N, CA, C and O atoms as CSV, one atom per row, in Angstrom:
chain,resi,resn,atom,element,x,y,z
A,1,MET,N,N,3.836,3.010,-21.180
A,1,MET,CA,C,3.643,2.295,-19.937
A,1,MET,C,C,4.867,1.419,-19.672
A,1,MET,O,O,5.394,0.820,-20.610
A,2,PRO,N,N,5.343,1.323,-18.410
A,2,PRO,CA,C,6.496,0.482,-18.167
A,2,PRO,C,C,6.153,-0.976,-18.465
A,2,PRO,O,O,5.005,-1.403,-18.345
A,3,ALA,N,N,7.171,-1.713,-18.851
A,3,ALA,CA,C,6.970,-3.135,-19.113
A,3,ALA,C,C,6.512,-3.827,-17.830
A,3,ALA,O,O,6.800,-3.363,-16.727
A,4,ARG,N,N,5.807,-4.924,-17.985
A,4,ARG,CA,C,5.289,-5.665,-16.834
A,4,ARG,C,C,6.412,-6.031,-15.854
A,4,ARG,O,O,6.191,-6.088,-14.645
A,5,GLU,N,N,7.604,-6.275,-16.380
A,5,GLU,CA,C,8.735,-6.640,-15.514
A,5,GLU,C,C,9.168,-5.481,-14.621
A,5,GLU,O,O,9.790,-5.705,-13.582
A,6,ASP,N,N,8.848,-4.242,-15.013
A,6,ASP,CA,C,9.235,-3.077,-14.228
A,6,ASP,C,C,8.302,-2.815,-13.051
A,6,ASP,O,O,8.637,-2.041,-12.154
A,7,LEU,N,N,7.143,-3.449,-13.048
A,7,LEU,CA,C,6.206,-3.255,-11.944
A,7,LEU,C,C,6.778,-3.869,-10.668
A,7,LEU,O,O,7.388,-4.937,-10.716
A,8,PRO,N,N,6.587,-3.206,-9.532
A,8,PRO,CA,C,6.976,-3.829,-8.265
A,8,PRO,C,C,6.237,-5.164,-8.108
A,8,PRO,O,O,5.111,-5.312,-8.581
A,9,SER,N,N,6.866,-6.117,-7.451
A,9,SER,CA,C,6.312,-7.476,-7.362
A,9,SER,C,C,4.923,-7.507,-6.716
A,9,SER,O,O,4.082,-8.316,-7.108
A,10,THR,N,N,4.677,-6.643,-5.738
A,10,THR,CA,C,3.358,-6.649,-5.094
A,10,THR,C,C,2.272,-6.223,-6.077
A,10,THR,O,O,1.129,-6.668,-5.971
A,11,LEU,N,N,2.619,-5.374,-7.018
A,11,LEU,CA,C,1.643,-4.950,-8.023
A,11,LEU,C,C,1.468,-6.005,-9.116
A,11,LEU,O,O,0.389,-6.120,-9.696
A,12,ARG,N,N,2.516,-6.771,-9.398
A,12,ARG,CA,C,2.382,-7.850,-10.383
A,12,ARG,C,C,1.374,-8.883,-9.908
A,12,ARG,O,O,0.767,-9.575,-10.725
A,13,ARG,N,N,1.186,-8.997,-8.593
A,13,ARG,CA,C,0.234,-9.953,-8.029
A,13,ARG,C,C,-1.119,-9.298,-7.756
A,13,ARG,O,O,-1.972,-9.894,-7.097
A,14,SER,N,N,-1.320,-8.091,-8.250
A,14,SER,CA,C,-2.547,-7.333,-8.002
A,14,SER,C,C,-3.381,-7.227,-9.272
A,14,SER,O,O,-2.990,-7.709,-10.335
A,15,SER,N,N,-4.532,-6.589,-9.140
A,15,SER,CA,C,-5.457,-6.460,-10.268
A,15,SER,C,C,-4.873,-5.602,-11.386
A,15,SER,O,O,-3.944,-4.823,-11.172
A,16,ASP,N,N,-5.434,-5.761,-12.575
A,16,ASP,CA,C,-5.018,-4.938,-13.720
A,16,ASP,C,C,-5.210,-3.457,-13.416
A,16,ASP,O,O,-4.390,-2.632,-13.819
A,17,LYS,N,N,-6.280,-3.115,-12.712
A,17,LYS,CA,C,-6.569,-1.711,-12.378
A,17,LYS,C,C,-5.447,-1.134,-11.515
A,17,LYS,O,O,-4.996,-0.013,-11.751
A,18,ALA,N,N,-5.000,-1.890,-10.523
A,18,ALA,CA,C,-3.901,-1.422,-9.666
A,18,ALA,C,C,-2.626,-1.249,-10.492
A,18,ALA,O,O,-1.894,-0.275,-10.317
A,19,GLN,N,N,-2.366,-2.188,-11.384
A,19,GLN,CA,C,-1.183,-2.107,-12.242
A,19,GLN,C,C,-1.250,-0.890,-13.158
A,19,GLN,O,O,-0.262,-0.175,-13.327
A,20,ARG,N,N,-2.428,-0.658,-13.752
A,20,ARG,CA,C,-2.585,0.507,-14.644
A,20,ARG,C,C,-2.430,1.810,-13.874
A,20,ARG,O,O,-1.819,2.755,-14.373
A,21,THR,N,N,-2.979,1.870,-12.659
A,21,THR,CA,C,-2.869,3.080,-11.838
A,21,THR,C,C,-1.408,3.403,-11.577
A,21,THR,O,O,-0.981,4.545,-11.747
A,22,TRP,N,N,-0.632,2.396,-11.162
A,22,TRP,CA,C,0.788,2.613,-10.877
A,22,TRP,C,C,1.530,3.024,-12.148
A,22,TRP,O,O,2.290,3.993,-12.140
A,23,ALA,N,N,1.313,2.296,-13.228
A,23,ALA,CA,C,2.065,2.522,-14.462
A,23,ALA,C,C,1.776,3.904,-15.049
A,23,ALA,O,O,2.695,4.621,-15.447
A,24,LYS,N,N,0.505,4.269,-15.099
A,24,LYS,CA,C,0.127,5.565,-15.667
A,24,LYS,C,C,0.706,6.716,-14.843
A,24,LYS,O,O,1.249,7.676,-15.391
A,25,THR,N,N,0.582,6.605,-13.534
A,25,THR,CA,C,1.101,7.654,-12.657
A,25,THR,C,C,2.621,7.701,-12.712
A,25,THR,O,O,3.216,8.778,-12.734
A,26,HIS,N,N,3.243,6.533,-12.733
A,26,HIS,CA,C,4.701,6.476,-12.796
A,26,HIS,C,C,5.207,7.133,-14.078
A,26,HIS,O,O,6.147,7.927,-14.042
A,27,ASP,N,N,4.583,6.804,-15.214
A,27,ASP,CA,C,5.014,7.399,-16.483
A,27,ASP,C,C,4.888,8.917,-16.460
A,27,ASP,O,O,5.772,9.627,-16.938
A,28,SER,N,N,3.793,9.405,-15.906
A,28,SER,CA,C,3.592,10.849,-15.812
A,28,SER,C,C,4.633,11.482,-14.887
A,28,SER,O,O,5.168,12.549,-15.187
A,29,ALA,N,N,4.913,10.829,-13.779
A,29,ALA,CA,C,5.906,11.351,-12.824
A,29,ALA,C,C,7.306,11.355,-13.427
A,29,ALA,O,O,8.093,12.265,-13.169
A,30,VAL,N,N,7.615,10.342,-14.226
A,30,VAL,CA,C,8.932,10.293,-14.884
A,30,VAL,C,C,9.079,11.479,-15.827
A,30,VAL,O,O,10.153,12.074,-15.914
A,31,GLU,N,N,8.007,11.826,-16.534
A,31,GLU,CA,C,8.054,12.997,-17.427
A,31,GLU,C,C,8.311,14.276,-16.638
A,31,GLU,O,O,9.011,15.173,-17.108
A,32,THR,N,N,7.741,14.353,-15.435
A,32,THR,CA,C,7.876,15.553,-14.610
A,32,THR,C,C,9.178,15.578,-13.824
A,32,THR,O,O,9.888,16.583,-13.833
A,33,TYR,N,N,9.501,14.470,-13.136
A,33,TYR,CA,C,10.630,14.451,-12.207
A,33,TYR,C,C,11.826,13.646,-12.692
A,33,TYR,O,O,12.903,13.740,-12.104
A,34,GLY,N,N,11.665,12.862,-13.744
A,34,GLY,CA,C,12.728,11.967,-14.180
A,34,GLY,C,C,12.598,10.628,-13.476
A,34,GLY,O,O,11.858,10.495,-12.501
A,35,GLU,N,N,13.319,9.644,-13.976
A,35,GLU,CA,C,13.289,8.297,-13.390
A,35,GLU,C,C,13.937,8.344,-12.010
A,35,GLU,O,O,14.908,9.070,-11.796
A,36,GLY,N,N,13.398,7.571,-11.087
A,36,GLY,CA,C,14.011,7.497,-9.770
A,36,GLY,C,C,13.009,7.344,-8.653
A,36,GLY,O,O,11.826,7.090,-8.880
A,37,GLU,N,N,13.508,7.505,-7.436
A,37,GLU,CA,C,12.725,7.270,-6.227
A,37,GLU,C,C,11.477,8.158,-6.164
A,37,GLU,O,O,10.407,7.699,-5.763
A,38,ARG,N,N,11.614,9.413,-6.556
A,38,ARG,CA,C,10.466,10.325,-6.463
A,38,ARG,C,C,9.312,9.854,-7.344
A,38,ARG,O,O,8.156,9.908,-6.926
A,39,SER,N,N,9.609,9.398,-8.546
A,39,SER,CA,C,8.571,8.889,-9.446
A,39,SER,C,C,7.898,7.651,-8.862
A,39,SER,O,O,6.688,7.474,-9.003
A,40,HIS,N,N,8.674,6.802,-8.212
A,40,HIS,CA,C,8.101,5.610,-7.581
A,40,HIS,C,C,7.204,5.998,-6.405
A,40,HIS,O,O,6.132,5.422,-6.224
A,41,ARG,N,N,7.644,6.980,-5.603
A,41,ARG,CA,C,6.827,7.428,-4.463
A,41,ARG,C,C,5.500,8.003,-4.939
A,41,ARG,O,O,4.453,7.730,-4.353
A,42,VAL,N,N,5.546,8.797,-6.001
A,42,VAL,CA,C,4.323,9.399,-6.554
A,42,VAL,C,C,3.382,8.295,-7.039
A,42,VAL,O,O,2.178,8.351,-6.786
A,43,ALA,N,N,3.921,7.300,-7.730
A,43,ALA,CA,C,3.095,6.209,-8.256
A,43,ALA,C,C,2.461,5.404,-7.119
A,43,ALA,O,O,1.283,5.055,-7.189
A,44,PHE,N,N,3.235,5.110,-6.080
A,44,PHE,CA,C,2.668,4.370,-4.954
A,44,PHE,C,C,1.638,5.201,-4.205
A,44,PHE,O,O,0.666,4.647,-3.692
A,45,ALA,N,N,1.819,6.506,-4.127
A,45,ALA,CA,C,0.822,7.361,-3.476
A,45,ALA,C,C,-0.507,7.257,-4.207
A,45,ALA,O,O,-1.562,7.215,-3.573
A,46,ALA,N,N,-0.467,7.214,-5.530
A,46,ALA,CA,C,-1.703,7.079,-6.310
A,46,ALA,C,C,-2.356,5.724,-6.050
A,46,ALA,O,O,-3.577,5.634,-5.928
A,47,VAL,N,N,-1.553,4.683,-5.966
A,47,VAL,CA,C,-2.089,3.345,-5.690
A,47,VAL,C,C,-2.746,3.330,-4.313
A,47,VAL,O,O,-3.842,2.792,-4.150
A,48,LYS,N,N,-2.077,3.922,-3.319
A,48,LYS,CA,C,-2.585,3.907,-1.944
A,48,LYS,C,C,-3.897,4.672,-1.774
A,48,LYS,O,O,-4.613,4.444,-0.799
A,49,HIS,N,N,-4.228,5.568,-2.697
A,49,HIS,CA,C,-5.496,6.287,-2.605
A,49,HIS,C,C,-6.677,5.405,-2.988
A,49,HIS,O,O,-7.808,5.673,-2.585
A,50,GLN,N,N,-6.424,4.357,-3.762
A,50,GLN,CA,C,-7.510,3.493,-4.222
A,50,GLN,C,C,-7.406,2.052,-3.733
A,50,GLN,O,O,-8.389,1.312,-3.753
A,51,PHE,N,N,-6.210,1.657,-3.293
A,51,PHE,CA,C,-5.970,0.269,-2.907
A,51,PHE,C,C,-5.272,0.214,-1.561
A,51,PHE,O,O,-4.653,1.185,-1.125
A,52,GLU,N,N,-5.382,-0.945,-0.903
A,52,GLU,CA,C,-4.648,-1.178,0.329
A,52,GLU,C,C,-3.885,-2.482,0.179
A,52,GLU,O,O,-4.326,-3.395,-0.520
A,53,LYS,N,N,-2.738,-2.564,0.838
A,53,LYS,CA,C,-1.934,-3.764,0.749
A,53,LYS,C,C,-2.501,-4.799,1.713
A,53,LYS,O,O,-2.675,-4.537,2.903
A,54,VAL,N,N,-2.782,-5.978,1.172
A,54,VAL,CA,C,-3.269,-7.094,1.974
A,54,VAL,C,C,-2.394,-8.290,1.622
A,54,VAL,O,O,-2.485,-8.845,0.527
A,55,GLY,N,N,-1.555,-8.670,2.558
A,55,GLY,CA,C,-0.627,-9.764,2.282
A,55,GLY,C,C,0.411,-9.328,1.271
A,55,GLY,O,O,1.129,-8.352,1.485
A,56,ASP,N,N,0.488,-10.060,0.159
A,56,ASP,CA,C,1.530,-9.801,-0.838
A,56,ASP,C,C,1.020,-9.080,-2.077
A,56,ASP,O,O,1.685,-9.087,-3.112
A,57,HIS,N,N,-0.161,-8.451,-1.986
A,57,HIS,CA,C,-0.750,-7.769,-3.147
A,57,HIS,C,C,-1.636,-6.612,-2.682
A,57,HIS,O,O,-1.830,-6.401,-1.485
A,58,TRP,N,N,-2.170,-5.866,-3.657
A,58,TRP,CA,C,-3.010,-4.711,-3.372
A,58,TRP,C,C,-4.460,-5.030,-3.727
A,58,TRP,O,O,-4.737,-5.588,-4.788
A,59,GLU,N,N,-5.395,-4.668,-2.823
A,59,GLU,CA,C,-6.823,-4.877,-3.040
A,59,GLU,C,C,-7.535,-3.531,-2.991
A,59,GLU,O,O,-7.092,-2.617,-2.294
A,60,PRO,N,N,-8.648,-3.404,-3.738
A,60,PRO,CA,C,-9.395,-2.132,-3.721
A,60,PRO,C,C,-9.880,-1.790,-2.310
A,60,PRO,O,O,-10.307,-2.664,-1.555
A,61,LYS,N,N,-9.804,-0.499,-1.973
A,61,LYS,CA,C,-10.318,-0.028,-0.690
A,61,LYS,C,C,-11.818,0.202,-0.832
A,61,LYS,O,O,-12.327,0.328,-1.946
A,62,GLY,N,N,-12.510,0.257,0.271
A,62,GLY,CA,C,-13.942,0.527,0.257
A,62,GLY,C,C,-14.255,1.966,-0.125
A,62,GLY,O,O,-15.365,2.274,-0.560
A,63,ARG,N,N,-13.280,2.836,0.038
A,63,ARG,CA,C,-13.451,4.249,-0.296
A,63,ARG,C,C,-12.124,4.785,-0.797
A,63,ARG,O,O,-11.066,4.278,-0.424
A,64,LYS,N,N,-12.171,5.789,-1.625
A,64,LYS,CA,C,-10.943,6.400,-2.118
A,64,LYS,C,C,-10.481,7.462,-1.133
A,64,LYS,O,O,-11.296,8.082,-0.449
A,65,GLY,N,N,-9.191,7.664,-1.065
A,65,GLY,CA,C,-8.658,8.710,-0.210
A,65,GLY,C,C,-7.355,8.292,0.434
A,65,GLY,O,O,-6.890,7.169,0.240
A,66,PRO,N,N,-6.765,9.194,1.202
A,66,PRO,CA,C,-5.475,8.915,1.822
A,66,PRO,C,C,-5.564,7.738,2.786
A,66,PRO,O,O,-6.588,7.520,3.434
A,67,SER,N,N,-4.468,6.983,2.866
A,67,SER,CA,C,-4.469,5.796,3.707
A,67,SER,C,C,-3.816,6.017,5.067
A,67,SER,O,O,-3.960,5.188,5.965
A,68,ASP,N,N,-3.101,7.129,5.226
A,68,ASP,CA,C,-2.451,7.398,6.507
A,68,ASP,C,C,-2.146,8.896,6.615
A,68,ASP,O,O,-2.450,9.662,5.701
A,69,ARG,N,N,-1.550,9.304,7.727
A,69,ARG,CA,C,-1.275,10.732,7.964
A,69,ARG,C,C,-0.364,11.323,6.911
A,69,ARG,O,O,-0.578,12.454,6.475
A,70,GLN,N,N,0.654,10.577,6.490
A,70,GLN,CA,C,1.586,11.096,5.494
A,70,GLN,C,C,0.858,11.357,4.182
A,70,GLN,O,O,1.067,12.394,3.552
A,71,ALA,N,N,0.020,10.437,3.773
A,71,ALA,CA,C,-0.710,10.598,2.512
A,71,ALA,C,C,-1.698,11.756,2.603
A,71,ALA,O,O,-1.940,12.441,1.610
A,72,ALA,N,N,-2.261,11.976,3.764
A,72,ALA,CA,C,-3.229,13.056,3.932
A,72,ALA,C,C,-2.566,14.430,3.844
A,72,ALA,O,O,-3.114,15.354,3.244
A,73,GLY,N,N,-1.384,14.556,4.447
A,73,GLY,CA,C,-0.705,15.849,4.451
A,73,GLY,C,C,0.261,15.998,3.306
A,73,GLY,O,O,0.321,17.036,2.648
A,74,GLY,N,N,1.021,14.938,3.076
A,74,GLY,CA,C,1.944,14.879,1.949
A,74,GLY,C,C,2.988,15.968,1.945
A,74,GLY,O,O,3.080,16.784,2.862
A,75,GLY,N,N,3.764,15.954,0.893
A,75,GLY,CA,C,4.784,16.971,0.709
A,75,GLY,C,C,6.070,16.639,1.418
A,75,GLY,O,O,6.051,16.070,2.509
A,76,PRO,N,N,7.184,16.986,0.818
A,76,PRO,CA,C,8.482,16.658,1.415
A,76,PRO,C,C,8.769,17.419,2.706
A,76,PRO,O,O,9.569,16.971,3.528
A,77,GLU,N,N,8.117,18.569,2.887
A,77,GLU,CA,C,8.400,19.342,4.098
A,77,GLU,C,C,7.685,18.780,5.323
A,77,GLU,O,O,8.026,19.142,6.450
A,78,ARG,N,N,6.714,17.914,5.126
A,78,ARG,CA,C,5.972,17.330,6.248
A,78,ARG,C,C,6.145,15.822,6.206
A,78,ARG,O,O,5.459,15.145,5.441
A,79,ARG,N,N,7.024,15.299,6.992
A,79,ARG,CA,C,7.279,13.860,7.020
A,79,ARG,C,C,6.576,13.233,8.211
A,79,ARG,O,O,6.768,13.655,9.351
A,80,ALA,N,N,5.774,12.242,7.944
A,80,ALA,CA,C,5.119,11.456,8.980
A,80,ALA,C,C,5.312,9.996,8.594
A,80,ALA,O,O,5.488,9.684,7.416
A,81,PRO,N,N,5.282,9.112,9.562
A,81,PRO,CA,C,5.452,7.702,9.207
A,81,PRO,C,C,4.284,7.217,8.348
A,81,PRO,O,O,3.143,7.638,8.536
A,82,THR,N,N,4.588,6.324,7.404
A,82,THR,CA,C,3.524,5.731,6.595
A,82,THR,C,C,3.131,4.403,7.224
A,82,THR,O,O,3.829,3.888,8.097
A,83,ALA,N,N,2.024,3.862,6.780
A,83,ALA,CA,C,1.556,2.574,7.292
A,83,ALA,C,C,1.871,1.452,6.315
A,83,ALA,O,O,1.310,0.361,6.426
A,84,GLY,N,N,2.759,1.702,5.362
A,84,GLY,CA,C,3.199,0.650,4.459
A,84,GLY,C,C,2.107,0.052,3.597
A,84,GLY,O,O,2.151,-1.135,3.272
A,85,GLY,N,N,1.140,0.849,3.226
A,85,GLY,CA,C,0.060,0.353,2.375
A,85,GLY,C,C,-1.178,-0.075,3.135
A,85,GLY,O,O,-2.215,-0.344,2.530
A,86,VAL,N,N,-1.083,-0.144,4.470
A,86,VAL,CA,C,-2.251,-0.467,5.287
A,86,VAL,C,C,-3.127,0.774,5.341
A,86,VAL,O,O,-2.625,1.883,5.525
A,87,ASP,N,N,-4.431,0.596,5.183
A,87,ASP,CA,C,-5.355,1.727,5.241
A,87,ASP,C,C,-5.609,2.090,6.703
A,87,ASP,O,O,-6.604,1.673,7.296
A,88,ALA,N,N,-4.695,2.872,7.271
A,88,ALA,CA,C,-4.762,3.233,8.687
A,88,ALA,C,C,-5.977,4.102,9.007
A,88,ALA,O,O,-6.351,4.238,10.171
A,89,ASN,N,N,-6.594,4.692,7.978
A,89,ASN,CA,C,-7.789,5.512,8.199
A,89,ASN,C,C,-9.072,4.695,8.148
A,89,ASN,O,O,-10.155,5.245,8.349
A,90,ALA,N,N,-8.977,3.405,7.885
A,90,ALA,CA,C,-10.145,2.537,7.835
A,90,ALA,C,C,-10.680,2.320,9.256
A,90,ALA,O,O,-10.006,2.611,10.243
A,91,SER,N,N,-11.897,1.807,9.328
A,91,SER,CA,C,-12.494,1.528,10.637
A,91,SER,C,C,-11.781,0.358,11.314
A,91,SER,O,O,-11.111,-0.442,10.662
A,92,LYS,N,N,-11.939,0.278,12.621
A,92,LYS,CA,C,-11.335,-0.831,13.355
A,92,LYS,C,C,-11.940,-2.148,12.879
A,92,LYS,O,O,-11.234,-3.152,12.790
A,93,ASP,N,N,-13.242,-2.158,12.570
A,93,ASP,CA,C,-13.879,-3.373,12.063
A,93,ASP,C,C,-13.219,-3.844,10.771
A,93,ASP,O,O,-12.977,-5.037,10.588
A,94,HIS,N,N,-12.929,-2.896,9.877
A,94,HIS,CA,C,-12.267,-3.263,8.617
A,94,HIS,C,C,-10.873,-3.811,8.888
A,94,HIS,O,O,-10.484,-4.832,8.320
A,95,LEU,N,N,-10.128,-3.144,9.746
A,95,LEU,CA,C,-8.782,-3.612,10.080
A,95,LEU,C,C,-8.837,-4.998,10.717
A,95,LEU,O,O,-7.975,-5.838,10.459
A,96,MET,N,N,-9.846,-5.233,11.546
A,96,MET,CA,C,-10.015,-6.546,12.172
A,96,MET,C,C,-10.277,-7.606,11.095
A,96,MET,O,O,-9.777,-8.727,11.185
A,97,SER,N,N,-11.055,-7.245,10.093
A,97,SER,CA,C,-11.345,-8.161,8.986
A,97,SER,C,C,-10.071,-8.504,8.202
A,97,SER,O,O,-9.843,-9.664,7.856
A,98,VAL,N,N,-9.255,-7.502,7.930
A,98,VAL,CA,C,-7.987,-7.730,7.214
A,98,VAL,C,C,-7.068,-8.591,8.080
A,98,VAL,O,O,-6.432,-9.516,7.576
A,99,ALA,N,N,-6.995,-8.292,9.378
A,99,ALA,CA,C,-6.144,-9.073,10.287
A,99,ALA,C,C,-6.613,-10.529,10.339
A,99,ALA,O,O,-5.795,-11.446,10.413
A,100,ARG,N,N,-7.921,-10.736,10.301
A,100,ARG,CA,C,-8.468,-12.092,10.292
A,100,ARG,C,C,-8.041,-12.814,9.005
A,100,ARG,O,O,-7.632,-13.975,9.037
A,101,LYS,N,N,-8.144,-12.108,7.882
A,101,LYS,CA,C,-7.761,-12.678,6.584
A,101,LYS,C,C,-6.283,-13.080,6.576
A,101,LYS,O,O,-5.904,-14.082,5.970
A,102,LEU,N,N,-5.460,-12.284,7.258
A,102,LEU,CA,C,-4.021,-12.552,7.321
A,102,LEU,C,C,-3.638,-13.450,8.493
A,102,LEU,O,O,-2.463,-13.765,8.685
A,103,ASP,N,N,-4.644,-13.864,9.281
A,103,ASP,CA,C,-4.444,-14.734,10.443
A,103,ASP,C,C,-3.449,-14.142,11.445
A,103,ASP,O,O,-2.528,-14.818,11.903
A,104,VAL,N,N,-3.658,-12.858,11.774
A,104,VAL,CA,C,-2.806,-12.164,12.744
A,104,VAL,C,C,-3.175,-12.660,14.144
A,104,VAL,O,O,-4.322,-12.518,14.568
A,105,PRO,N,N,-2.207,-13.243,14.865
A,105,PRO,CA,C,-2.514,-13.738,16.211
A,105,PRO,C,C,-2.746,-12.597,17.203
A,105,PRO,O,O,-2.090,-11.558,17.121
A,106,GLY,N,N,-3.675,-12.789,18.135
A,106,GLY,CA,C,-3.952,-11.811,19.176
A,106,GLY,C,C,-4.740,-10.601,18.711
A,106,GLY,O,O,-4.857,-9.624,19.452
A,107,ARG,N,N,-5.283,-10.639,17.506
A,107,ARG,CA,C,-5.966,-9.476,16.923
A,107,ARG,C,C,-7.176,-9.019,17.732
A,107,ARG,O,O,-7.488,-7.828,17.745
A,108,SER,N,N,-7.858,-9.932,18.402
A,108,SER,CA,C,-9.097,-9.565,19.095
A,108,SER,C,C,-8.861,-8.615,20.266
A,108,SER,O,O,-9.777,-7.904,20.677
A,109,SER,N,N,-7.648,-8.596,20.804
A,109,SER,CA,C,-7.374,-7.710,21.943
A,109,SER,C,C,-6.540,-6.491,21.551
A,109,SER,O,O,-6.084,-5.751,22.423
A,110,MET,N,N,-6.335,-6.274,20.258
A,110,MET,CA,C,-5.490,-5.161,19.813
A,110,MET,C,C,-6.271,-3.866,19.639
A,110,MET,O,O,-7.459,-3.870,19.318
A,111,THR,N,N,-5.572,-2.763,19.860
A,111,THR,CA,C,-6.133,-1.446,19.558
A,111,THR,C,C,-6.028,-1.220,18.051
A,111,THR,O,O,-5.405,-2.006,17.338
A,112,LYS,N,N,-6.630,-0.162,17.585
A,112,LYS,CA,C,-6.586,0.142,16.157
A,112,LYS,C,C,-5.145,0.331,15.677
A,112,LYS,O,O,-4.768,-0.217,14.642
A,113,SER,N,N,-4.345,1.087,16.404
A,113,SER,CA,C,-2.954,1.320,15.972
A,113,SER,C,C,-2.133,0.033,16.037
A,113,SER,O,O,-1.246,-0.176,15.209
A,114,GLU,N,N,-2.422,-0.834,17.015
A,114,GLU,CA,C,-1.731,-2.116,17.082
A,114,GLU,C,C,-2.114,-3.002,15.889
A,114,GLU,O,O,-1.274,-3.728,15.357
A,115,LEU,N,N,-3.387,-2.938,15.473
A,115,LEU,CA,C,-3.817,-3.697,14.298
A,115,LEU,C,C,-3.076,-3.229,13.047
A,115,LEU,O,O,-2.618,-4.045,12.246
A,116,VAL,N,N,-2.960,-1.903,12.884
A,116,VAL,CA,C,-2.251,-1.357,11.723
A,116,VAL,C,C,-0.822,-1.893,11.687
A,116,VAL,O,O,-0.356,-2.349,10.642
A,117,THR,N,N,-0.133,-1.840,12.813
A,117,THR,CA,C,1.253,-2.317,12.889
A,117,THR,C,C,1.332,-3.816,12.614
A,117,THR,O,O,2.207,-4.265,11.873
A,118,ALA,N,N,0.425,-4.593,13.205
A,118,ALA,CA,C,0.437,-6.049,13.014
A,118,ALA,C,C,0.131,-6.416,11.561
A,118,ALA,O,O,0.736,-7.340,11.018
A,119,ILE,N,N,-0.795,-5.705,10.932
A,119,ILE,CA,C,-1.120,-5.964,9.525
A,119,ILE,C,C,0.078,-5.609,8.648
A,119,ILE,O,O,0.411,-6.345,7.719
A,120,GLU,N,N,0.716,-4.494,8.942
A,120,GLU,CA,C,1.899,-4.093,8.180
A,120,GLU,C,C,2.981,-5.178,8.251
A,120,GLU,O,O,3.595,-5.512,7.238
A,121,LYS,N,N,3.211,-5.721,9.443
A,121,LYS,CA,C,4.211,-6.787,9.604
A,121,LYS,C,C,3.791,-8.056,8.871
A,121,LYS,O,O,4.623,-8.717,8.248
A,122,ALA,N,N,2.510,-8.399,8.941
A,122,ALA,CA,C,2.012,-9.591,8.238
A,122,ALA,C,C,2.143,-9.407,6.726
A,122,ALA,O,O,2.497,-10.344,6.011
A,123,ASN,N,N,1.856,-8.193,6.242
A,123,ASN,CA,C,2.024,-7.897,4.812
A,123,ASN,C,C,3.482,-8.068,4.394
A,123,ASN,O,O,3.770,-8.660,3.353
A,124,ASP,N,N,4.400,-7.548,5.209
A,124,ASP,CA,C,5.826,-7.655,4.900
A,124,ASP,C,C,6.264,-9.118,4.842
A,124,ASP,O,O,7.024,-9.510,3.957
A,125,ARG,N,N,5.780,-9.922,5.792
A,125,ARG,CA,C,6.125,-11.356,5.792
A,125,ARG,C,C,5.590,-12.035,4.535
A,125,ARG,O,O,6.298,-12.817,3.901
A,126,ALA,N,N,4.339,-11.736,4.173
A,126,ALA,CA,C,3.731,-12.354,2.988
A,126,ALA,C,C,4.474,-11.946,1.720
A,126,ALA,O,O,4.658,-12.765,0.820
A,127,THR,N,N,4.902,-10.691,1.644
A,127,THR,CA,C,5.647,-10.221,0.475
A,127,THR,C,C,6.998,-10.912,0.390
A,127,THR,O,O,7.399,-11.351,-0.688
A,128,ARG,N,N,7.702,-11.014,1.506
A,128,ARG,CA,C,9.007,-11.702,1.513
A,128,ARG,C,C,8.843,-13.162,1.079
A,128,ARG,O,O,9.645,-13.683,0.305
A,129,LYS,N,N,7.810,-13.799,1.579
A,129,LYS,CA,C,7.556,-15.205,1.230
A,129,LYS,C,C,7.250,-15.343,-0.268
A,129,LYS,O,O,7.753,-16.254,-0.926
A,130,ALA,N,N,6.426,-14.437,-0.800
A,130,ALA,CA,C,6.072,-14.475,-2.218
A,130,ALA,C,C,7.284,-14.228,-3.116
A,130,ALA,O,O,7.364,-14.767,-4.220
A,131,ARG,N,N,8.217,-13.417,-2.642
A,131,ARG,CA,C,9.432,-13.129,-3.413
A,131,ARG,C,C,10.476,-14.222,-3.273
A,131,ARG,O,O,11.433,-14.288,-4.044
A,132,GLY,N,N,10.278,-15.079,-2.279
A,132,GLY,CA,C,11.255,-16.146,-2.033
A,132,GLY,C,C,12.423,-15.697,-1.194
A,132,GLY,O,O,13.473,-16.340,-1.195
A,133,ASP,N,N,12.254,-14.577,-0.461
A,133,ASP,CA,C,13.336,-14.061,0.404
A,133,ASP,C,C,13.448,-14.871,1.673
A,133,ASP,O,O,14.299,-14.584,2.515
């Protein structure tokens, strides 16, 4: 398993289960593909199937499965934009709840896709703040 220092910062602030999921998948991917970006992408894909990014860390999703179009289709030959860890396949009510938790302004009048984008931006801000950027 990679040392705790090797975990991405958002995972260091997440549950042990999220950390184990990333580490186990990453180690397996390194054996298959070697160290590098591909192994990290594979590990994050595994995390995104069980967790969603909320602020500066990952929280368990209500259901397991792909979090966005890219995760659902996958593969290098089919590129679609990702939602940056936001569970774009969740209900609008769930997204509204996450937006409320992150204090996203104007959330009550947003569409589902606008909520996904606003949550993604709020997550990025929280991560930058937690890292001291």
